[in-house]
N, C-alpha and C positions, 0 to 999 in steps of 0.2 A: 396207712392207708389209700390204698390202689383204687384209681377211677373206675367206674361199673360201666360197662358196655350195654347201655339201654336198649341198644338194637335185639342184641343177645337176649337180654332177658325179655322183652317184649314179644321174643320168635318162640321163646320157650312156650309163655304162658298162650300163646294161639294158639300152638300146636294141642295142646293140654284139653284147650276149650272145643279143638276141631274132633279129638277122641271122643268125645261125650255126645250124645244125642242131643237135640232139641227137649226132646221129651223128659230126658234125664236133667236137663237143666232148668227146664220151670215146673217139674216134678209129679204133670201132670198123671192122671191115669191111664194105663196102657190099653190095647183092648180086652183084656181079661179081667177086666176091674180093678185088680191091683197097682198099688203106687208102685210107678219107678222108680230105681234106685237112685237118690240124688249123691252126686258128689260132695266129699267134703267141701266145707266152705259156701257152698251152691246155697242161694237163697231155700227155704224149704215152705215159705207162705207160699198162699194161694193167689194169682195175680187179684188185684181189685178190678170189678167190672165198673166203667164210669158210665153215669149218670149227668148227661151233656144238658139237660131239662135242669137237676136240681143245682149244676153248677152256673147255668146263667141264668136261673131265678134268681139265687142271692146276688148276682153280678146287679141285676137289672132292679132291684131293691137296693143296693148300695149307689147304685147311679142317682138313680131318681134322690137318695136324701139329699144326694152329693148337688145337685141342681137344684131341689128345694131352698137350700139355703142360699141361693139367689135371691129366694123372695119372701129372705127372712123380716115378720110383721112386726116386730117389736123393735124399739128404742135399743140401741147398746153403746149410748153415749157411758152409761154407769149404773152401778147396781147390780139390781136380779136380772135386767137385761143383759147385762154386760155377761154377767155368769152362768145365764141360758144359753148366750150364743156361744161361750167357751166350749160348755157341757156339748152343744151338738154340733160342735166342729171336733171335739173328742170323738166324739160316735161315728163323725164321717171318716176319720182315720181308723179307729177302732174295724168298721163297715171294708173300709177297703183293704185292710191285713187279713180280715178275716177271709174276703174273699180273693185275695192273692193268694192264701193257705189254700185254697180248694182249685182255684186253675190253676196251680202249680203241681197238685196233686193227678191232676185229672188231665194233665199236657195241654191245658188251651193258651197256647201263646198269646195272640189276640187277648184275649179275654185278663190273662194275666199282667200283660202289657194296661190296661185299661185301669185293674184294681191298681195297680203302683201309680197310676196317675191321679187314682180317687186320692191315695194317701197324701201325694204332695197336695191337691186339692184342698183337704181337710188342713194339713199344716201351714198353708196360703193364708187360709181365712182365719186361723188364730192368730199367725203373726202379724195381722194386719190388726187385730185389734189389742194385743200385748206388747207390740214394739212400742207404738207412740207411748204409752202411761210406763214405759222402762227406761226412757228416755234415751232409748236408742235411734228412735226416728221422729220424725218433727211431729209435732201435735196438730191438730187444728179442731175447727168447729165440731168437726164429726166424729173426732178421737181426741179429745181431752187428754191432756194428760192424769187424769184424776180415775180411779176406782169405783168409790161410792157416790151415790148423789147426796147432796146436802138436805 
């Protein structure tokens, strides 16, 4: 098996891309209203338009949910209150994943970082409630080692 010279391979690809116009690569219509010929292997889909308002509306809703978890009004010691809190923490994680997909698709780098931090925040909230009950962390009065109330 002979080693490949990647510099030569990449130079060949660069030459092929330079020989094709930008309109042909994107597949946009030319001045006559007909579609330009798309070379084999190029993407044939129309580029998506970015709705920044939609992306950041999703992000604001998810971040508001993450912040609201700090002010959780019910007891999380055991029983229904604990399971409701864990469900809400899972919703924070899902909202973070949801916004991270949208910010990734629409190339919103700062929003993507914030959405990934939101995923981490939801996991931290859940870990604070689960780990003392599984014996991995020390239990205390606020986080006893029980799941169900008597």
